[in-house]
Backbone of each chain as ProteinMPNN parsed JSONL, in Angstrom:
{"seq_chain_A": "XXXXXXXXXXXXXXXXXXXXXXXXXXXXXXXXXXXXXXXXXXXXXXXXXXXXXXXXXXXXXXXXXXXXXXXXXXXXXXXXXXXXXXXXXXXXXXXXXXXXXXXXXXXXXXXXXXXXXXXXXXXXXXXXXXX", "coords_chain_A": {"N_chain_A": [[13.176, 231.736, 199.291], [16.137, 229.709, 200.667], [18.739, 227.949, 199.063], [19.694, 224.265, 198.798], [22.502, 222.389, 198.004], [23.223, 219.217, 196.395], [25.571, 216.39, 196.43], [26.261, 215.774, 193.662], [26.2, 218.032, 192.451], [28.001, 219.427, 193.818], [30.421, 218.112, 192.737], [30.187, 218.696, 190.275], [30.864, 221.464, 190.234], [33.236, 221.617, 191.432], [34.708, 220.325, 189.36], [34.529, 222.375, 187.533], [32.458, 222.616, 185.595], [30.875, 224.367, 183.294], [28.429, 224.818, 182.313], [26.706, 223.87, 184.6], [27.471, 225.597, 186.654], [26.884, 228.154, 185.385], [23.889, 227.812, 185.549], [23.373, 227.515, 188.168], [24.203, 229.988, 189.102], [22.264, 231.697, 187.986], [19.967, 230.696, 189.355], [20.727, 231.211, 191.884], [20.586, 233.781, 191.861], [18.155, 234.511, 192.055], [17.007, 233.516, 194.232], [17.102, 233.952, 197.723], [19.395, 233.979, 200.345], [21.905, 231.712, 201.844], [24.453, 229.609, 200.313], [23.633, 226.328, 200.831], [24.552, 223.272, 202.298], [23.733, 219.727, 203.257], [24.648, 218.253, 206.082], [25.223, 215.679, 205.577], [25.969, 215.705, 202.899], [28.163, 217.077, 203.221], [29.837, 215.291, 204.628], [30.236, 213.068, 202.816], [31.25, 214.36, 200.731], [33.501, 215.343, 201.945], [34.842, 212.926, 202.4], [35.334, 212.089, 200.067], [37.15, 213.82, 199.269], [39.412, 213.346, 201.157], [42.585, 211.462, 201.502], [45.267, 210.646, 199.161], [44.894, 211.234, 196.658], [44.334, 213.805, 195.401], [45.743, 216.628, 193.78], [45.49, 219.299, 194.832], [44.471, 219.281, 197.66], [43.812, 220.915, 199.805], [42.786, 223.182, 198.768], [40.306, 222.24, 197.737], [39.041, 221.455, 199.969], [38.898, 223.91, 201.24], [36.87, 225.281, 199.681], [34.621, 223.611, 200.114], [34.142, 223.905, 202.755], [33.284, 226.725, 202.71], [30.569, 226.631, 202.277], [27.261, 226.639, 203.876], [26.706, 224.642, 206.53], [24.113, 222.204, 207.054], [22.797, 221.389, 210.048], [21.904, 218.21, 211.837], [18.607, 217.704, 213.438], [16.078, 216.947, 215.799], [13.768, 217.119, 214.39], [14.836, 216.737, 211.693], [15.22, 213.86, 212.006], [12.559, 213.099, 212.47], [11.236, 213.931, 209.925], [12.901, 212.362, 208.136], [12.095, 209.812, 208.805], [9.441, 209.916, 208.31], [9.393, 210.236, 205.624], [10.814, 208.116, 204.699], [8.842, 206.241, 205.342], [6.554, 206.956, 203.893], [7.273, 206.924, 201.135], [8.285, 204.238, 200.819], [6.006, 202.76, 201.124], [4.706, 203.543, 198.494], [6.399, 202.34, 197.11], [8.691, 203.303, 196.432], [12.034, 203.386, 196.62], [14.522, 205.098, 198.456], [18.057, 205.885, 198.966], [19.331, 206.077, 202.269], [21.195, 208.479, 202.762], [20.188, 210.131, 200.799], [17.618, 210.645, 201.65], [18.012, 212.013, 204.106], [19.122, 214.381, 203.323], [16.76, 215.088, 201.713], [15.008, 215.515, 203.76], [16.308, 217.425, 205.398], [16.113, 219.565, 203.414], [13.304, 219.887, 203.586], [12.667, 220.553, 206.195], [14.053, 222.858, 206.654], [12.965, 224.371, 204.676], [14.197, 224.59, 202.044], [15.266, 224.971, 198.763], [15.963, 222.198, 196.863], [18.904, 221.542, 194.933], [20.041, 219.552, 192.369], [21.231, 216.935, 190.368], [19.964, 214.544, 190.256], [17.191, 213.054, 189.226], [15.452, 211.516, 190.634], [15.016, 212.676, 192.993], [12.645, 214.3, 192.403], [10.462, 212.862, 192.894], [9.713, 213.311, 195.326], [7.342, 214.751, 197.022], [7.229, 216.505, 199.057], [9.293, 218.523, 198.933], [10.686, 221.356, 197.344], [12.451, 221.01, 193.979], [15.027, 221.373, 191.842], [16.182, 220.547, 188.876], [19.454, 220.095, 187.653], [20.336, 219.961, 184.221]], "CA_chain_A": [[13.734, 230.487, 199.764], [17.355, 229.388, 200.251], [19.241, 226.802, 198.281], [20.736, 223.258, 199.256], [22.928, 221.738, 196.85], [23.622, 218.01, 196.887], [27.086, 216.14, 195.993], [26.483, 215.565, 192.286], [26.41, 219.462, 192.128], [29.491, 219.907, 194.423], [31.416, 217.502, 192.124], [30.3, 219.502, 188.982], [31.426, 222.658, 190.569], [34.895, 221.169, 191.577], [35.122, 219.98, 187.837], [34.261, 223.609, 186.799], [31.431, 222.497, 184.556], [30.376, 225.712, 183.042], [26.779, 224.798, 182.296], [25.935, 223.83, 185.751], [28.009, 227.005, 187.219], [26.0, 229.254, 185.187], [22.62, 227.607, 185.833], [23.487, 227.904, 189.724], [24.331, 231.531, 189.388], [21.041, 232.161, 187.627], [19.132, 230.323, 190.355], [20.959, 231.945, 193.277], [20.388, 235.325, 191.664], [16.58, 234.694, 192.329], [16.56, 232.984, 195.47], [18.031, 234.699, 198.715], [20.033, 232.763, 201.467], [23.345, 230.996, 201.629], [24.73, 228.23, 199.511], [23.835, 225.312, 201.841], [24.726, 221.576, 202.018], [23.381, 218.921, 204.185], [25.908, 217.451, 207.032], [25.471, 214.178, 204.719], [26.765, 216.0, 201.581], [29.62, 217.561, 203.638], [30.55, 214.242, 205.05], [30.592, 212.237, 201.714], [32.375, 215.298, 200.076], [34.9, 215.42, 202.759], [35.476, 211.511, 202.241], [35.838, 212.145, 198.593], [38.711, 214.657, 199.218], [40.391, 212.698, 201.931], [43.522, 210.759, 200.6], [46.36, 211.35, 198.425], [44.699, 211.242, 195.132], [44.248, 215.24, 194.847], [46.817, 217.584, 193.697], [45.487, 220.486, 195.673], [43.348, 218.761, 198.59], [43.608, 222.116, 200.791], [41.829, 224.135, 198.026], [39.103, 221.713, 197.581], [38.536, 221.454, 201.22], [38.562, 225.237, 201.552], [35.631, 225.445, 199.069], [33.67, 222.759, 200.857], [33.971, 224.985, 204.34], [32.583, 227.906, 202.284], [28.99, 226.241, 202.198], [26.56, 226.732, 205.055], [26.545, 223.096, 206.796], [22.958, 222.392, 207.81], [23.007, 220.076, 211.068], [20.68, 217.532, 212.111], [17.901, 217.959, 214.577], [15.001, 216.086, 216.078], [12.837, 217.162, 213.226], [15.306, 215.948, 210.736], [14.899, 212.517, 212.274], [11.14, 212.841, 212.228], [11.09, 214.075, 208.566], [13.641, 211.19, 207.538], [11.389, 208.527, 209.032], [8.006, 210.133, 207.588], [9.828, 210.365, 204.061], [11.013, 206.802, 204.351], [7.765, 205.381, 205.547], [5.609, 207.455, 202.976], [7.767, 206.514, 199.809], [8.241, 202.885, 200.729], [4.64, 202.333, 200.866], [4.714, 203.922, 197.205], [7.394, 201.482, 196.278], [9.91, 204.135, 196.01], [13.039, 203.176, 197.693], [15.651, 205.995, 198.233], [19.116, 205.693, 199.789], [19.142, 206.788, 203.497], [21.759, 209.696, 202.555], [19.341, 211.258, 200.012], [16.339, 210.882, 202.538], [18.56, 212.936, 204.907], [19.16, 215.598, 202.409], [15.473, 215.897, 201.413], [14.367, 215.703, 205.231], [16.76, 218.575, 205.78], [15.441, 220.442, 202.738], [11.932, 220.113, 203.999], [12.564, 221.246, 207.478], [14.551, 224.139, 206.619], [12.398, 225.145, 203.6], [15.206, 224.97, 201.253], [15.185, 224.312, 197.326], [17.058, 221.305, 196.392], [19.416, 221.728, 193.355], [20.457, 218.412, 192.16], [21.107, 216.398, 189.06], [19.281, 213.206, 190.294], [15.876, 213.412, 188.918], [14.587, 210.731, 191.546], [14.51, 213.542, 194.014], [11.506, 214.807, 191.938], [9.319, 212.294, 193.296], [9.496, 213.708, 196.81], [6.345, 215.803, 196.986], [7.173, 217.528, 200.133], [10.356, 219.551, 198.809], [10.7, 221.774, 195.773], [13.506, 220.418, 193.549], [15.312, 221.908, 190.664], [17.22, 219.412, 188.283], [20.431, 220.644, 186.664], [20.634, 218.982, 183.141]], "C_chain_A": [[15.207, 230.203, 199.527], [17.449, 228.037, 199.206], [20.09, 225.51, 198.885], [21.171, 222.515, 198.097], [23.35, 220.053, 197.097], [25.031, 217.604, 196.322], [27.21, 216.179, 194.76], [26.805, 217.204, 191.926], [27.848, 219.828, 192.492], [30.558, 219.352, 193.474], [31.382, 218.203, 190.692], [30.924, 220.916, 189.139], [33.073, 222.559, 190.668], [35.5, 220.99, 190.151], [35.128, 221.187, 187.076], [33.38, 223.394, 185.38], [30.561, 223.711, 184.419], [28.815, 225.779, 183.194], [26.15, 224.808, 183.586], [26.29, 224.974, 186.546], [27.098, 227.921, 186.935], [24.518, 229.032, 185.456], [22.375, 227.934, 187.532], [23.366, 229.215, 189.941], [23.119, 232.15, 189.071], [20.117, 231.864, 188.888], [19.362, 231.027, 191.65], [20.755, 233.332, 193.236], [18.792, 235.582, 192.227], [16.099, 234.254, 193.457], [17.677, 233.452, 196.743], [18.592, 233.485, 199.498], [21.454, 232.396, 200.872], [23.47, 229.826, 200.769], [24.88, 227.196, 200.71], [24.121, 223.92, 201.357], [24.07, 220.942, 203.387], [24.648, 218.351, 204.915], [26.296, 216.334, 206.155], [26.213, 214.605, 203.607], [28.168, 216.436, 202.037], [30.445, 216.212, 203.969], [30.966, 213.434, 203.857], [31.501, 213.021, 200.857], [33.665, 215.217, 200.789], [35.629, 213.876, 202.595], [36.002, 211.543, 201.25], [37.243, 212.705, 198.555], [39.73, 213.793, 199.931], [41.251, 211.629, 201.064], [44.508, 211.401, 199.978], [46.29, 211.655, 197.015], [44.497, 212.79, 194.524], [45.398, 215.928, 194.969], [46.758, 218.587, 194.764], [44.419, 220.169, 196.572], [43.096, 220.041, 199.447], [42.462, 223.063, 200.06], [40.46, 223.726, 197.999], [38.213, 221.674, 198.984], [38.08, 222.946, 201.83], [37.115, 225.582, 201.02], [34.495, 224.773, 199.877], [33.227, 223.488, 202.232], [33.303, 226.346, 203.784], [31.008, 227.599, 202.366], [28.621, 226.371, 203.687], [26.175, 225.118, 205.515], [25.181, 223.014, 207.515], [23.122, 221.015, 208.708], [21.856, 219.503, 211.181], [19.969, 217.974, 213.342], [17.027, 216.972, 214.712], [14.027, 215.986, 214.947], [13.351, 216.589, 211.872], [15.066, 214.531, 210.759], [13.456, 212.19, 211.894], [10.963, 212.772, 210.714], [11.85, 212.823, 207.695], [12.535, 210.066, 207.582], [9.997, 208.633, 208.275], [8.319, 209.851, 206.237], [9.807, 208.717, 203.885], [9.814, 205.938, 204.445], [6.711, 205.498, 204.292], [6.105, 206.7, 201.448], [8.13, 204.809, 199.775], [7.105, 202.153, 200.548], [4.287, 202.543, 199.411], [5.462, 202.842, 196.52], [8.58, 202.029, 195.862], [10.938, 203.877, 197.012], [14.513, 204.186, 197.499], [16.789, 205.592, 199.231], [18.97, 206.621, 201.104], [19.9, 208.322, 203.399], [20.877, 210.828, 201.85], [18.026, 211.528, 200.752], [16.868, 211.937, 203.441], [18.411, 214.23, 204.345], [17.765, 215.991, 202.108], [14.727, 216.136, 202.819], [15.002, 217.086, 205.601], [16.279, 219.794, 204.952], [14.102, 220.96, 203.215], [11.929, 220.977, 205.384], [13.191, 222.562, 207.592], [14.096, 225.161, 205.348], [13.361, 225.749, 202.582], [14.85, 224.474, 199.872], [16.33, 223.362, 197.22], [17.615, 221.203, 195.096], [20.198, 220.493, 193.383], [20.546, 217.907, 190.606], [20.328, 214.97, 189.029], [17.76, 213.587, 190.222], [14.806, 212.367, 189.9], [13.964, 211.585, 192.567], [13.044, 214.24, 193.574], [10.127, 214.091, 192.459], [8.773, 212.621, 194.678], [8.544, 214.995, 196.652], [6.518, 217.139, 197.902], [8.348, 218.652, 199.988], [10.201, 219.98, 197.357], [12.251, 221.474, 195.405], [13.956, 221.01, 192.166], [16.462, 220.991, 190.024], [17.967, 220.354, 187.345], [20.6, 219.562, 185.527], [21.996, 219.125, 182.737]], "O_chain_A": [[15.65, 230.377, 198.392], [16.539, 227.356, 198.735], [21.157, 225.765, 199.444], [20.373, 222.049, 197.284], [23.844, 219.804, 198.196], [25.661, 218.489, 195.742], [28.299, 216.627, 194.399], [27.684, 217.472, 191.107], [28.676, 220.363, 191.755], [31.585, 220.019, 193.348], [32.407, 218.283, 190.015], [31.461, 221.453, 188.17], [33.907, 223.267, 190.104], [36.602, 221.437, 189.833], [35.686, 221.162, 185.979], [33.64, 223.941, 184.309], [29.695, 224.035, 185.231], [28.143, 226.512, 183.92], [25.203, 225.559, 183.816], [25.359, 225.426, 187.212], [26.486, 228.525, 187.816], [23.845, 230.052, 185.601], [21.38, 228.486, 188.003], [22.6, 229.678, 190.787], [22.783, 233.116, 189.755], [19.54, 232.819, 189.41], [18.452, 231.387, 192.397], [20.727, 234.048, 194.237], [18.368, 236.632, 192.708], [14.937, 234.481, 193.794], [18.894, 233.291, 196.65], [18.303, 232.302, 199.319], [21.953, 232.695, 199.787], [22.487, 229.112, 200.57], [25.878, 227.125, 201.429], [23.943, 223.523, 200.205], [23.932, 221.6, 204.418], [25.623, 218.016, 204.243], [27.474, 216.03, 205.969], [27.16, 213.888, 203.282], [29.177, 216.211, 201.369], [31.612, 216.095, 203.594], [32.143, 213.076, 203.874], [32.442, 212.469, 200.287], [34.747, 215.041, 200.229], [36.85, 213.739, 202.67], [37.153, 211.11, 201.185], [38.224, 212.223, 197.99], [40.801, 213.524, 199.386], [40.761, 211.027, 200.109], [44.694, 212.605, 200.154], [47.17, 212.14, 196.304], [44.501, 212.972, 193.307], [46.061, 215.935, 196.006], [47.708, 218.791, 195.52], [43.356, 220.748, 196.347], [41.923, 220.136, 199.808], [41.489, 223.56, 200.628], [39.528, 224.511, 198.173], [36.994, 221.828, 199.056], [37.181, 223.133, 202.65], [36.272, 226.085, 201.762], [33.52, 225.428, 200.246], [32.065, 223.565, 202.63], [32.755, 227.037, 204.642], [30.275, 228.571, 202.546], [29.448, 226.249, 204.591], [25.383, 224.469, 204.831], [25.04, 223.692, 208.533], [23.456, 219.907, 208.288], [20.824, 220.027, 210.761], [20.588, 218.556, 214.233], [17.045, 216.067, 213.878], [13.534, 214.913, 214.6], [12.597, 216.072, 211.048], [14.74, 213.943, 209.728], [13.145, 211.243, 211.172], [10.588, 211.717, 210.201], [11.34, 212.408, 206.654], [12.136, 209.497, 206.565], [9.478, 207.665, 207.719], [7.489, 209.186, 205.617], [9.023, 208.118, 203.149], [9.724, 204.959, 203.705], [6.147, 204.537, 203.77], [5.33, 206.017, 200.779], [8.221, 204.228, 198.693], [7.086, 201.083, 199.941], [3.507, 201.695, 198.975], [5.125, 202.483, 195.392], [9.389, 201.478, 195.116], [10.72, 204.138, 198.196], [15.357, 204.034, 196.616], [16.48, 204.998, 200.264], [18.543, 207.772, 201.01], [19.317, 209.291, 203.885], [20.817, 212.019, 202.156], [17.384, 212.548, 200.5], [16.097, 212.888, 203.575], [17.666, 215.086, 204.822], [17.493, 217.186, 202.218], [13.85, 216.998, 202.872], [14.245, 217.912, 206.111], [16.047, 220.873, 205.499], [13.792, 222.151, 203.257], [11.216, 221.968, 205.54], [12.908, 223.323, 208.518], [14.568, 226.259, 205.056], [13.432, 226.938, 202.272], [14.092, 223.504, 199.834], [17.492, 223.693, 197.457], [16.917, 220.812, 194.161], [20.986, 220.31, 194.31], [19.93, 218.509, 189.727], [20.105, 214.362, 187.982], [17.211, 214.317, 191.046], [13.579, 212.466, 189.864], [12.819, 211.451, 192.998], [12.352, 214.706, 194.479], [9.007, 214.601, 192.446], [7.663, 212.297, 195.099], [8.947, 216.076, 196.222], [6.165, 218.299, 197.69], [8.394, 219.585, 200.79], [9.765, 219.304, 196.425], [13.159, 221.618, 196.224], [13.054, 221.093, 191.333], [17.514, 220.756, 190.619], [17.472, 221.136, 186.533], [20.951, 218.417, 185.811], [22.455, 218.407, 181.849]]}, "seq_chain_B": "XXXXXXXXXXXXXXXXXXXXXXXXXXXXXXXXXXXXXXXXXXXXXXXXXXXXXXXXXXXXXXXXXXXXXXXXXXXXXXXXXXXXXX", "coords_chain_B": {"N_chain_B": [[7.116, 249.062, 224.966], [10.086, 249.266, 223.159], [13.325, 247.314, 223.485], [16.093, 249.135, 224.759], [19.199, 249.312, 223.048], [22.828, 249.246, 223.265], [25.73, 250.765, 221.525], [28.906, 250.876, 221.584], [31.531, 253.194, 221.498], [30.817, 254.932, 219.364], [31.657, 257.213, 216.944], [31.471, 260.833, 217.053], [30.819, 262.368, 214.95], [30.276, 260.297, 213.042], [27.877, 259.599, 214.139], [26.201, 261.854, 213.904], [26.005, 261.983, 211.329], [24.594, 259.806, 210.809], [22.249, 260.156, 212.101], [21.423, 262.266, 210.443], [21.069, 261.298, 208.094], [18.883, 259.315, 208.493], [17.069, 261.244, 209.087], [16.963, 262.641, 206.568], [15.984, 260.615, 204.982], [13.59, 260.322, 206.103], [13.085, 258.377, 207.937], [13.237, 256.114, 210.751], [15.883, 255.843, 212.918], [16.609, 253.17, 213.788], [15.523, 251.839, 211.652], [17.045, 252.564, 209.581], [19.418, 251.354, 210.309], [18.617, 248.556, 210.153], [18.325, 248.435, 207.366], [21.116, 248.75, 206.71], [22.184, 246.535, 207.889], [20.878, 244.684, 206.436], [21.78, 245.094, 203.899], [24.504, 244.562, 204.283], [24.483, 241.762, 204.922], [23.247, 240.558, 202.62], [25.337, 241.269, 200.836], [27.223, 239.691, 201.601], [26.234, 237.194, 201.413], [26.173, 237.131, 198.649], [28.919, 237.482, 198.007], [29.878, 235.05, 198.979], [28.487, 233.136, 197.407], [29.934, 233.729, 195.015], [32.433, 233.25, 195.503], [32.321, 230.484, 195.818], [31.465, 229.676, 193.379], [33.627, 230.266, 191.737], [35.898, 228.639, 190.146], [39.247, 228.057, 190.376], [41.357, 226.073, 190.19], [40.203, 223.35, 188.793], [39.082, 220.048, 189.387], [40.927, 217.407, 187.958], [40.157, 215.023, 185.228], [40.91, 212.556, 186.265], [41.21, 212.975, 188.978], [38.612, 213.687, 189.659], [37.199, 211.17, 189.002], [38.083, 209.576, 191.034], [37.522, 210.819, 193.435], [34.555, 210.629, 192.997], [34.289, 207.695, 192.971], [35.236, 207.255, 195.624], [33.213, 208.555, 196.972], [30.986, 206.877, 196.258], [31.736, 204.411, 197.361], [31.741, 205.393, 200.298], [28.792, 205.67, 200.395], [27.99, 203.333, 200.039], [28.443, 201.812, 202.224], [26.138, 202.54, 203.997], [24.458, 200.495, 204.025], [23.063, 199.293, 206.43], [24.412, 197.419, 209.212], [22.698, 194.458, 210.353], [20.637, 194.619, 212.951], [20.829, 192.45, 216.077], [18.505, 191.169, 217.803], [18.124, 189.376, 219.847]], "CA_chain_B": [[8.093, 249.917, 224.539], [11.103, 248.246, 222.612], [14.367, 247.479, 224.417], [17.154, 249.987, 224.289], [20.456, 248.639, 222.86], [23.807, 250.347, 223.326], [26.586, 250.701, 220.631], [29.953, 251.551, 222.254], [32.681, 253.806, 220.573], [30.508, 255.405, 218.006], [32.278, 258.544, 216.762], [30.327, 261.728, 217.303], [30.619, 262.777, 213.757], [29.405, 259.423, 212.375], [26.511, 259.55, 214.701], [25.573, 263.004, 213.6], [25.731, 261.81, 210.151], [23.696, 258.66, 210.737], [21.038, 260.762, 212.432], [21.035, 263.035, 209.309], [20.611, 260.252, 206.947], [17.644, 258.975, 208.856], [16.068, 262.361, 208.76], [16.837, 262.815, 205.084], [15.178, 259.751, 204.398], [12.31, 260.216, 206.773], [13.06, 257.126, 208.596], [13.789, 255.828, 212.059], [17.346, 255.272, 212.928], [16.536, 251.787, 213.81], [15.184, 251.201, 210.196], [18.262, 252.701, 208.545], [20.25, 250.487, 210.756], [18.071, 247.427, 209.831], [18.88, 248.256, 206.078], [22.329, 248.544, 206.439], [22.743, 245.147, 208.262], [20.514, 243.743, 205.349], [22.909, 245.344, 202.848], [25.827, 243.91, 204.236], [23.931, 240.276, 204.814], [23.021, 240.206, 201.132], [26.645, 241.457, 199.989], [28.167, 238.614, 202.104], [25.885, 235.932, 200.81], [26.63, 237.338, 197.135], [30.346, 237.122, 197.892], [30.082, 233.573, 199.306], [28.259, 232.468, 196.149], [30.826, 234.346, 194.018], [33.688, 232.64, 195.909], [32.123, 228.899, 195.81], [31.248, 229.368, 191.976], [34.84, 230.719, 191.028], [36.951, 227.684, 190.288], [40.563, 228.488, 189.646], [42.069, 224.848, 189.992], [39.397, 222.327, 188.809], [39.486, 218.576, 189.456], [41.465, 216.777, 186.746], [39.379, 213.717, 185.103], [41.38, 211.341, 187.184], [40.63, 213.33, 190.386], [37.189, 213.632, 189.855], [36.851, 209.931, 188.912], [38.712, 209.098, 192.217], [36.315, 211.376, 194.387], [33.397, 209.945, 192.743], [34.598, 206.622, 193.363], [35.282, 207.254, 197.081], [31.877, 208.814, 197.548], [30.171, 205.697, 196.09], [32.356, 203.558, 198.669], [30.934, 205.99, 201.332], [27.319, 205.537, 200.49], [27.709, 201.543, 200.175], [28.397, 201.401, 203.894], [24.971, 202.942, 204.506], [23.532, 199.28, 204.099], [23.491, 199.144, 207.859], [24.524, 196.209, 209.854], [21.53, 193.924, 210.784], [20.517, 194.529, 214.652], [20.691, 191.377, 216.71], [17.446, 191.468, 219.002], [18.261, 188.3, 221.158]], "C_chain_B": [[9.506, 248.894, 224.024], [12.423, 248.653, 223.501], [15.556, 248.343, 223.856], [18.519, 249.338, 224.418], [21.431, 249.605, 222.96], [25.007, 249.805, 222.246], [27.764, 251.425, 221.237], [30.893, 252.018, 221.168], [32.148, 254.211, 219.545], [31.046, 256.884, 217.978], [31.106, 259.523, 216.75], [29.892, 262.091, 215.665], [29.788, 261.709, 212.933], [27.978, 259.249, 212.839], [25.476, 260.586, 214.131], [24.985, 262.579, 211.967], [24.576, 260.446, 209.846], [22.398, 259.163, 211.028], [20.449, 261.532, 211.269], [20.49, 262.245, 208.294], [19.153, 259.789, 207.209], [16.54, 260.057, 208.819], [15.786, 262.642, 207.302], [15.845, 261.928, 204.681], [13.949, 259.407, 204.964], [12.138, 258.756, 207.33], [13.402, 256.934, 209.959], [15.302, 255.428, 211.93], [17.392, 253.781, 212.978], [16.38, 251.16, 212.467], [16.434, 251.399, 209.315], [19.408, 251.541, 208.919], [19.948, 248.996, 210.121], [18.709, 247.279, 208.292], [20.151, 248.188, 205.877], [22.803, 247.164, 207.062], [22.107, 244.3, 207.041], [21.308, 243.84, 204.239], [24.034, 244.478, 202.834], [25.541, 242.206, 204.408], [24.011, 239.918, 203.336], [24.419, 240.227, 200.369], [27.527, 240.222, 200.579], [27.788, 237.402, 201.454], [26.327, 236.122, 199.139], [28.12, 236.775, 196.98], [30.817, 235.65, 198.06], [29.634, 232.909, 198.067], [29.353, 232.795, 195.12], [32.28, 233.265, 194.258], [33.524, 231.049, 195.581], [31.958, 228.696, 194.176], [32.498, 229.591, 191.026], [35.67, 229.451, 191.108], [38.187, 227.902, 189.631], [41.315, 227.32, 189.217], [41.086, 223.911, 189.868], [39.781, 220.911, 189.195], [40.025, 218.318, 188.054], [40.307, 215.602, 186.677], [39.653, 212.713, 186.253], [40.96, 211.748, 188.409], [39.269, 213.149, 190.567], [36.646, 212.197, 189.815], [37.143, 209.255, 190.298], [37.653, 209.757, 193.448], [35.097, 210.765, 194.215], [33.318, 208.554, 193.388], [34.637, 206.414, 195.077], [33.931, 207.535, 197.598], [30.843, 207.675, 197.328], [30.461, 204.716, 197.058], [31.558, 204.052, 199.894], [29.583, 205.51, 201.345], [27.098, 203.995, 200.405], [27.417, 201.361, 201.436], [27.127, 201.912, 204.559], [24.023, 201.577, 204.428], [24.081, 198.836, 205.62], [23.464, 197.744, 208.36], [23.172, 195.762, 210.602], [21.507, 193.898, 212.346], [20.12, 193.137, 215.195], [19.723, 191.716, 217.808], [17.7, 190.536, 220.141], [19.582, 187.694, 221.064]], "O_chain_B": [[9.78, 247.852, 224.62], [12.65, 249.734, 224.044], [15.928, 248.267, 222.685], [18.985, 248.906, 225.472], [21.106, 250.78, 222.789], [25.214, 248.598, 222.12], [27.616, 252.634, 221.411], [31.053, 251.401, 220.115], [32.803, 253.989, 218.526], [30.862, 257.646, 218.927], [29.957, 259.164, 216.494], [28.721, 262.062, 215.288], [28.814, 262.042, 212.257], [27.062, 258.847, 212.121], [24.285, 260.359, 213.921], [23.855, 262.8, 211.532], [23.921, 260.261, 208.82], [21.433, 258.758, 210.378], [19.238, 261.53, 211.051], [19.471, 262.574, 207.687], [18.304, 259.845, 206.32], [15.356, 259.827, 208.576], [14.658, 262.842, 206.852], [14.868, 262.353, 204.063], [13.263, 258.468, 204.563], [11.117, 258.094, 207.144], [14.035, 257.903, 210.376], [15.791, 254.805, 210.988], [18.173, 253.175, 212.245], [16.975, 250.131, 212.148], [16.804, 250.575, 208.478], [20.113, 250.961, 208.093], [20.862, 248.322, 209.648], [19.413, 246.326, 207.961], [20.513, 247.576, 204.872], [23.88, 246.724, 206.659], [22.718, 243.308, 206.645], [21.577, 242.833, 203.585], [24.493, 243.838, 201.888], [26.412, 241.434, 204.01], [24.785, 239.055, 202.919], [24.682, 239.429, 199.469], [28.514, 239.852, 199.943], [28.612, 236.618, 200.983], [26.796, 235.164, 198.524], [28.5, 235.931, 196.168], [31.789, 235.128, 197.515], [30.407, 232.065, 197.615], [29.593, 231.886, 194.326], [32.939, 232.696, 193.388], [34.476, 230.41, 195.134], [32.299, 227.616, 193.695], [32.513, 229.241, 189.846], [36.158, 229.204, 192.211], [38.234, 227.939, 188.402], [41.891, 227.325, 188.129], [40.886, 223.394, 190.967], [40.99, 220.709, 189.303], [39.607, 218.958, 187.089], [39.655, 215.242, 187.657], [38.812, 212.193, 186.986], [40.3, 210.927, 189.046], [38.794, 212.527, 191.517], [35.679, 211.947, 190.535], [36.377, 208.358, 190.649], [37.104, 209.021, 194.269], [34.514, 210.343, 195.213], [32.446, 208.265, 194.207], [34.084, 205.469, 195.64], [33.479, 206.884, 198.54], [29.922, 207.527, 198.132], [29.522, 204.147, 197.616], [30.795, 203.286, 200.481], [29.21, 204.915, 202.355], [26.009, 203.515, 200.719], [26.367, 200.855, 201.833], [27.054, 201.694, 205.768], [22.85, 201.676, 204.79], [25.125, 198.253, 205.913], [22.597, 196.955, 207.984], [22.593, 196.544, 211.356], [22.314, 193.197, 212.956], [19.072, 192.657, 214.762], [20.074, 192.496, 218.694], [17.501, 190.899, 221.301], [19.943, 186.867, 221.901]]}, "name": "protein", "num_of_chains": 2, "seq": "XXXXXXXXXXXXXXXXXXXXXXXXXXXXXXXXXXXXXXXXXXXXXXXXXXXXXXXXXXXXXXXXXXXXXXXXXXXXXXXXXXXXXXXXXXXXXXXXXXXXXXXXXXXXXXXXXXXXXXXXXXXXXXXXXXXXXXXXXXXXXXXXXXXXXXXXXXXXXXXXXXXXXXXXXXXXXXXXXXXXXXXXXXXXXXXXXXXXXXXXXXXXXXXXXXXXXXXXX"}
C-alpha cells in the first residue's frame, strides 16, 4: 500500500522534526509507492507558503512539488459524501478538508500518515499516527 | 498471442547482452525487461522519498508559525456560504 501524508506531517518535515522524519523513513521502507498528498493538502500547504514570510519560499515550494498529488474524481465526491453522512449520524463532525483527504485515501487504497488522532475514527481507511 | 512492441535504436551489442542475460537467468526477455522497469521504478520512489525527507534549510520557528497560521485561515474559509434557494 502507498502512503498519503497530511498537512501536519508536511509541516513537521519542513521544520525538520527528526522524530517525525525517522518514523516516516521506517514506514516508507515497509510500504511501496510514492509519497502522495491530497490536492487539498497541496492547496493548503501552497497557501501557507505564499506570501513574503518565508526566507526561501522557492525551496519549500520545490519540496511540495516532489509529492505525488492525488487529484479528485467522481469517486472522491462519492466517498466524501458517504463519509460525511455516516460520521455525522454517529455524531462525529470532521472538517471538509479532512474528509476529502480520507475520501482520497479510501479511493486510492493509501495509508494515511497524520498527527491528528481524530482520523482513527474513520474505519474505512488505515491510519498511522505519528506521535 | 501478446502484442509485439518495438524499441528503436537498440545497439546490437546491448541486444546480444540482453538476450544472454535472459538465457543465463532462464527467463524470457520480456520478464527481464519487466524486472528492469521494476528496479528503476523502485529506485525512483526511494530517491523521491530521500529528497523529500532530506531537509537542508528547515523553517524557522517564526516561519513555521506563519505557515500554520495561514493554513488555519485557509481552513476557516471552508465554512461554506449558505445557499439561497429562493
